[in-house]
N, C-alpha and C positions, 0 to 999 in steps of 0.2 A: 315437316322433318328436321330434326336438329343436327346437330355439326356431328355429334356423335355416330348417329345413325349413318350419316353420308360417309364417314370414316370407315365404319365396319362394309356398307357396302363398296366401295373402293378395294378395298383388300381382297374381298370374293370375286370381283372382276378380273383384278389382276392375276390372281390363281387360275381362274380358269381361261384365261389367255395363254399364261403359260402352260397349261397341260395340253391345250390344242397343238402348240406348237412343238412341243415335245412328241405328240404322235404323229406330227405330220412327219417330221426328220425319221422318226422310226420307221413310218411306213416306206416313203422314198426309199430308206436303207434296204429294206425286205424284197422291193422289185429289183434289184441289182445283183447281178450275179457276177460273182469273184471267180476269172477262168485262168489258167495256166497259158505262158505266152507261148506255147508248143501248140495249144489247142486252139488260139488265136490264128498261128499261123496256117493248121489246117483248114478254118475255116475261110479264111482270105483266100485260100488256092481255091476252096470249092465255091467259092462267089456268095456266100450266105450272109456277107456284112453289109448292110444299106450305108450307112455312115459311122465315122468316128472322129474325136476330137484328142488330139496328140499332146500330149505335154512332155517335159523333160523326163518323167518319171513312169507315169501312166498314160495308158491307152483307154477312153472310155468311147464306147458307141452302142448303136442299135442293130439287132438284126432284123432281116427280113422276114425269118421264121422264128418263132418262141423256141426255145430248147426244150428237152422233155419235161423240166419242171414248168414249164409256163411263163420263163423269163424271158422277154425280150432284151434288156439292157444289159451290158456287162462292163466289165473292168478287168483291167490285166496290168502287170507290171512288166515294163519294158526291159528285154536282154540285149546286151551288144549284139548288133548283127553279127560280126565276126565269130562270136563266141557260139549263138545260135547255128551256125552256117558249119562248125567244127563238131558241136553235138548233134548236129542233125546227120552229117556224114557218118558219126560212128554208132549211131543208130540210137542214141541216149535219149530216153525222156524228159526234157528239161522244163522247167516252169518258174515263173516269177510270180508268185503269191501276193496279190494285191493286199496291201494295208487296211485294216479298216479304222480310220483316225477320228470317227465321229465321237466316241468315247473321251477321246483325247481333246479334243475340239472342245465338247462340251466342260468337261473339267477347267481346261484352262480361261474359261469365262466364268464358271459356276463357282470357284474355289476361292478366287480372290474375291469375288463380290460376298460371298458367306463371310469370309474372315472381316471383310468391311463393315459389313452390316453387324454382326457380333461386337466387333469393336465400339462402333457408333453406338449400340444399344447398351453396353457396358458404360461407357462415358456418360451417356443420357442420363442413365440410373444414379449414378454417383453424384451427377451435378444436381439431378431433383432431389435426392435427399437433402444435400447441402441448402436446396432453396425450399424446401418444405415441401416437395410434392412435384416440383418441377413448374415450367412457365404457364402451364396451363393450370396449374392447381395453387397459384400464388393468392388470388382472392377467395380461396376455399376458407373456411373456417377449418380450425385446428381444434375444435371442442370435440371431448369425449363424452360418446353418448352412453349413459350407465343407465340400463333398466333396473327393475326391483330386484332382480335375482344378481344383479353384478354389485350393488351396492353393500348387501349384507348387512346392514347396519341400521337397528330400530333405536326408538326412543330409550328401551331397557339398555342398550350399551353406552347411553352417553347417561354420566350422573355428575353431580355437583354444581349443574346450572339450571336448577328447576324454575327459575323465572323465565329463563329465555327458553325453555321447554314449552313453558305454557303458551308462550307469545307464539312459538311455531306451530304449536295443535293447532292453532286456529286455521293455519295455512293449509294442514293436512285436510282439516273436514271442507274448507272449500274448495279444494281440488276435489274431493270426494263428492260434493254434494254441491256444486254453484248456487243453484236458484233457492236454496236456504237463506244465503245469505244476501240475496236480492230481493227476497220478498215484502220488506220493511223498505226498500229504495237506497240502502247501504250498497258500498262496492269494497271489494277486497283491496287491499293497499296493492300498488302496482310492484313497488321495490320495497324490501327488506334490507338492511343494512345489518350485518352483525359485528360489532365494534366489540375489539376486547385486545389485553395483551397476547404476545405470541405464545403458542402453546394451551390455550385454554378450552381449545376444542371446537372452533368456529367452523372448520371444515367437516370435521366430523359430525355437528350438529345439521348443516346443509345437506350432507349425505342420508342422515337419519331421516329427515323431512322427506326425501326422495322415497327412500326404501319403506316408509311409514305409507305414503299415499300412493305407491305402486303406480308412480307415472316415468315417463323417462326423464332423465338428469340429466343436462346438459353442462359439463364442467369445463371450466378454461381459466389459464392465469391471465391476470391484465397484461403482463410482460408480451403476450403470446400474439396479440393484435400488433405489434409494432415490429416492423421488418426495416431492412434497406431500402425498399423501393415503395416512394411516395404514392398515397392512395391506398396500399395494400391494405393498412389499417382497417379503414371506413370500408373496404367490400368485406372484408371477414366479417365485421361487425353487422351487414345486411345480410350476409351468407347465413350467420348463427341465427340471427331472427327468424328468417326464411325458415330453417329447419325448424326452429322450434314450434313455429305457428303449425307448420304442417303436421305434427306430430301432438299439438294440444289436447290435452291439459298436459303440460311439460313444466319442468322447472329449469331456468338457467341460472348457473352457478358461476359467477366471477370471485376468484379467487385473487388476495392482492389487489385490490382494488385501487389502489394508491399509485401503482403503476401506469393505471391508464387515465386516471381521474384525477391528475394533480393539477392544481387552480391555475389556470390559463393566465399567461403573460408575466409568469415569476421568475423565469430563467430571464438570463443576460441576453438571449438569442431569440427569444421568443417572439413570435410574429404570426400573420395570419397562415403562413404557408407550413408552419410547422407541422411535421407529421402527425406527433401525438395531439395536437389541437385539431385536426381532421379527424382520428378518432375518435376523440372525444364527443364532437360536435354530432357525430353520427350515431353515437351511444344516445346523446341527450334526444335526437330526432325521433331514435327508433322509439325509444322509452315511451315517447309522445304518442307515437303514431298505432299503439297497437290498445285495445280495449281488455281489461282484465277481467270482463266476464266471460271471454273466451278460454279462460283455465290455464292461463300464461302467468305465472309468478317469476320475477327475478328477483335473485338472491346473491348478495355480495360480502365481501368480507375485508378488514381493514385491521389494522393495528396503529396506523396515524388518520385518523379522521379530521385532524386541524389542517392538513395540506389539503384536502380534496376541494374542488372546486362548488362551489355554493350553488351553483345552477343542479348539481346532481343530486343535494340535499333538500331540493324546495318539494314543497307539496305535490305530489302528482308524479314524481317520479321515485325516489327512495323516502315514502311517505315515512317508514317506519325506521327508527334505530333501537335495535337489542343489543343491550349490553352483555358481553359474555366476560363476568370478570374471574379473577384469583377465586377460588373454593374458599368458605370457610373451613371451619373443623367438621362441622357436619357434612359438608360437601367433600371435604377430605377423605373421610370416612366412606363414604357412598361411593367416590372413584377407586379407594383402594379394594373394597368389596368387588367391584368389577373386574379389575386387573387380578386379583386373586382367586379368581376360581380356576385358572388353570395352573395354579402354585401349589405343590406339597409343602403345607406348612407344618410345624412343630405345635405343640400344646402350647407353649408359651407366649405365642404371636397372637396379640390382641388389636385390631384394627384402630380402636381407640388410642392405644397407647402410641402405635407408629403415626397416627394422623398428629399426636400431639408433638412430635417431632419435626414436622416438616411445616411450621407456618409460611406461609407466603410462596408455596408451592405451586404452580400449575398443574392441569392434569397430564401434561407431557411429562411433566418433571417426577410428579409420582408413579407414572408408568417405567421411567429409567430407574426410579428407585427399585423397585418391584423387581425389575429384571437386574440391575447391578446385585440386590440381594439374592437372588436366585444361583447367580453366577458365584459368588462368594461361597455359596455354601456347596454347590457343585466341585469347586475347585478345592475346598478340603475333604472332598468325597463324604460329606452328609449325607443323609436318607432323606432331609425335611429341611426347610428355610426355619431359622430362629431367629428370636430378638435380636439377638446377637449379631445378626448378618443384617438386618437393618438398619442397626446402630451404626455398623461401620460403614455400609451404603452411603448413609446421611453423612457421614464426616468424609468420605470420598468424595461424594459430590459436592460439599461445601467446600471442603478445605483442599481438595485435591489428593491426588496420589502421594503415599507415604515413599520419602527418599531414604532408605537406611544407607544408601552406599555414598550420601553426602556427608563425608567425615567432617566434626567441627573439631579445633583444636579445643584442650581444657578451657581457657579464657575464654572463646566465645560460647562454650555451653554454659559457662558459667552466666555469662552476660544475659541469653537466652532466657535460662532458668529463673534469674531474678527477675527478668523484664516480664515474663508471663503469671509469674506469682503475684507481681505488682497489680497486673489486671485484675487476677482472681481476688485478692485481698482488699482493693478498693469495692471492687462490684459486691462485695460480701459485706461490706461495713457500710454500705449505702441504701435507705431505704428503696422501695418501687423499682429494682432494677431486675433486670430478666436473671433467672438461677443460673448458677455456673455450673456446667454439666460436666467438662472434662478441661484439663489443662496437660499440653504434652511440650514436649522438648524435640521430637523427632520431626525433622523436616520434612512438608508437604508442598505438594503444587509446585509453582514456577520458583518463587523467592521466600515461602514463609520457611522461616528457621523453627518455628514452634507457633502454638496457636491456643486460643483458650475460648471454648466453646460456650456461650451462651442461649439457651434456649427458653423463650418466654412460654408462660403456662395458659394463655389464652391469645384470642385475636386483638390485636389492638389498632384504632381506626383515629384516635385523638391523643394526645400528648401534651402534658401541663410543661408551664416553665421550670418548674424545679425537674421533672424527668429528663427534659435536655440538659438541664446543668449535670446531673449525675451521670448520664449517658457519656458527655463529655470526662467526667472525670474519671470514669472508668476507662476510657480510649487512652487516655493519658495516665493511666496508672502505671503502664511498662515503662516509660519514659521518667516518671518520678522515683520508681525504684532505682532505676541506674543512677540518679542523680544523688539519690539518698545514701545507696550503699558505695558505688566507686567514687562519686565525685565528680563525674562526668558523664557525658552523653554519648550517644553513638548513632549510627544509619538506621539500626533497626525500628524506629518509630517511625517511619518515613508515610507509611500508609495510614497511621494512627492520625498524626498530622493533618493531612488531606483531609481524611473524613471528619476530625474535630473543625476543621477551619469550614468546611462545607456547612457543618451543623450551625456554627456562630454565626456565620454571614445570613444562612437563611432566617436565624433569629431577628436579626437586625433587620434585614431588607425586606422579608417577605413576611414574618407573622407579628411586627411591631412590638417586639419584646425588650425595647431599647427606650432606658427614660428619658434620655436627651433627644432622641428623631421621635419620640410618640410612636402614635399607632397609625402610621402611614407604610405602605409598601412601597418599596423603591424599588423593586425588580421583580420581574415574572420569571420563574423558571420554565426555560424553552424546553424541558424534557417534560412529557405530560405522564399522567400515571399510569399510560399502555406502554410506555416503553421502559419502563423500570428504572431504578433506582442507581442500578451499577453501572450504567452507561456514564461515559466521560462526558461534559457539560460542555455543550456549544459556546461559541464566543456570546457574550452578553451584549446588549446594546444599552448603553448609559444614556438615561433620560433625566438626568439631574447633574447640579452644578459641581465643581470642583473642591468648594467647601463643603459640601456634602459627603462628597467622596470621602476627604479627609476624615471626617468624624463617624462615616461609617466604618473605614479600617481603623479609626482608634477603638471604636466600640467592640469591633470584634475582637482586637487584640486584648482589650479587657477583660473579654468572657472567658476567653482561652487561658488567660493567665490568672483568672481565678480559678477556673475548673486545677489548672495545674498547681496552683497554691493548696486546693481540698486535697488532691491527691497525694501530696506530699508531706501535708500535715498529720493523713490517717497513718502513712507508711512510717513516718517518724513515731508516732505515738504506738504503733504496732511492730517495731524493729524486730522484736523477740521472734513473734510468728512468723513474720518475713524470713529471718534467716533460717528458721528450723523447717519450714515448709519448702524452702527452695533448696535446701540440703537433702530433703528427702525427695523433691522433684529429680535432682541430680542423679540420685540412686536408682530410682525406678523408671524414669523418662516419660510417663503418663501418669497421672492421677486421676481417678473417675470420683462422679460427686461425693460417694461415702466417705473414701480416704480423705477427702477436701474438708468436710463436714469435721471429720475427726481431728483434722489439723489446724484450722482456723476459726471452726465454730458453724453455728447457723447464721443464715443471713439475718440482717436487722428487721426485725417487724415479723419474723417467722415464728409460728407458734411453737411453744418449750414444752417438750412431753415430759410429765412428771414421773415421779416413779410409780403411783400407781396406775398409770396410764403404760 
C-alpha cells in the first residue's frame, strides 16, 4: 500500500470517528428532559426523585419513575429560594428554563479549528505554488505532456527548413514502425539535437514531430530542472524519464539545453557538488540507461552548441545534430505562404518580392513582419494588406519607429541630409554594392537621426576583399560627406566607425587580407554564426605578441583610412550631384529608389536602358 492510499484511509477513519462522537452527544442530549423549577419542587415533595447533582446554576438528576414521555433524566435551572417561596405563596407558576449549551460548546471548539485549518490550507497552497507544487512534489518533473491533439502542428505548418524536416521524418517513421528500422540490425539515434539561431523554428519542429507521429510529447525547458534545493534537478530528470517510459513510444523535448548541459568545470565555483552538474550527470546516466528500440526519442534544442558538455554530444547520447539555419530566399517564400494564409492581401502583394526584402530574416522575424504589415493596414483603415505595408513594416523592424516629434534645428537637419546622401552617392558609385532602396532624414529608433537602407538582391555567403573594401567606403560615405562639405566632423558617424573598424579588424586578423601579416588567423571570433552579428563582442583573448598587436592596429588603421580616402575622392568628384540631391532630401525628407536614380543616376555596373527598350 503506497503513502497516498494510507493518507486517504486516514481521512476516512477520522471522519467516521467524528460522526460517531456527534451522534453520541446528540443521543445523550435527547434523553434529558428540561423541566421548570416549580415542577422540580413538586416532584421533590412527591418523593419521585432518585438522585440529583447540584451546581451553582443547574440541578441535574434521575427520577425513580420515567415521565410520561419516557425520559428519566432531567435538568432544571435553580431559582433563588426566597424568590421561590414568595412566588409559591402567591400562587404563581414559576420556572427556570434550562439552557441547552451543546451547540454553543460545539461551535466554540469547531469554529476556531475550521478557521485555523482554512488559514493553514491557504498558506500551504501559496507556499506550494512558490515551490513548484509543494514539498511533496519537489522531485516531480514539470514536463508538460502534449498529445497529438494538443500540439496542433504538422510538417505542413513548418516551412523553410526542408533539410531538417527530412531528417526528422525518419524519427516519425521510426516511432510509427520500430521493427522496420531494426530488421537490418540498425537502431534509431537515441537523441537528436536541433541547433540553430534563435527564431528559426526549432521548438516548432519538435512539436511537428510529435503531432505527425501522434505520440505523447513531453516538453520541458532546461532551466526548469534546477531549483534552490540540492538534488531536485536530478530527481526531476529521473521522474521525467519514468513518465516517458510508461507512455512509450513517446518524445522527450528539452528546450534551451544549454541551461542544463553547460560544460562542467568551466565556472569559477564549479565542483562535484554543484547542483547543475548533478542534474547533468543524471541526464547522462538516464540517456545511457534506456533502449531506443522501446520507442523513446529525445529531442533537444539550443542556439549555443559550443558551450555544451562534450559528454552530451558523444555517440550514444545525442547521436545526430540537425542544423536549423536561417532560410534562404526560397525558404522565406515558403514561410511567407504559411503565414499569409490568414491574411487578407491586396493584388499587388507578391511573396517573391516580400522575400527579396528580408535577407537574413528568421521564421520568427517573418511572422512578425506579416503581423506588423497587417497592423499597419488596419491602422489606416484599409480593406487589405498592400505591398507598401510590407515595405513600411520592414523599415519599422530594421530601422525602428519613426520619431517625427524629434525636432532637429536647421543646422542638424542639413548635416544629417548631407551625411545620408554621402552614403547613397558612394554606394551608387562603387561596383558590387547593395542597391540603395531609400534615404530619409526622419529620425527612427533610439538614436538614428536619419537612415540609408540598402537591400541585397540575393543571398550572399562569401565576400571578396574588394567587396569588403567597397562596403567600408559606403559606411564612411556619410563622414566623408561632412568633411567635404563642412570641413569638420560630427558625432553622427559613431556607429559607422564601429562597424568599419570591426570589418577591417576581421580582414586583418581572421581573413588574412593583410600583406604584412600574411595568411594567418590571429583571432577567433567568440560569436558563433548562431548568435548573430549584431551582438556585442565579448573580450578577446590575445595569443600573440605586442609587436604583432601593434602591426595589426596599424594595418586596421590603414584599411580604414584607405576606405575614407576613396569615399572623399568620390564625393569631391561628384560634389554637384551631392549638393543637388542633399537639397532635394531636405525638401522631401525621404527619397525612394526611383527618385534617387533620377538624381544621382544608376549604380555602377547596372544595365543601361536604351531608347529602343
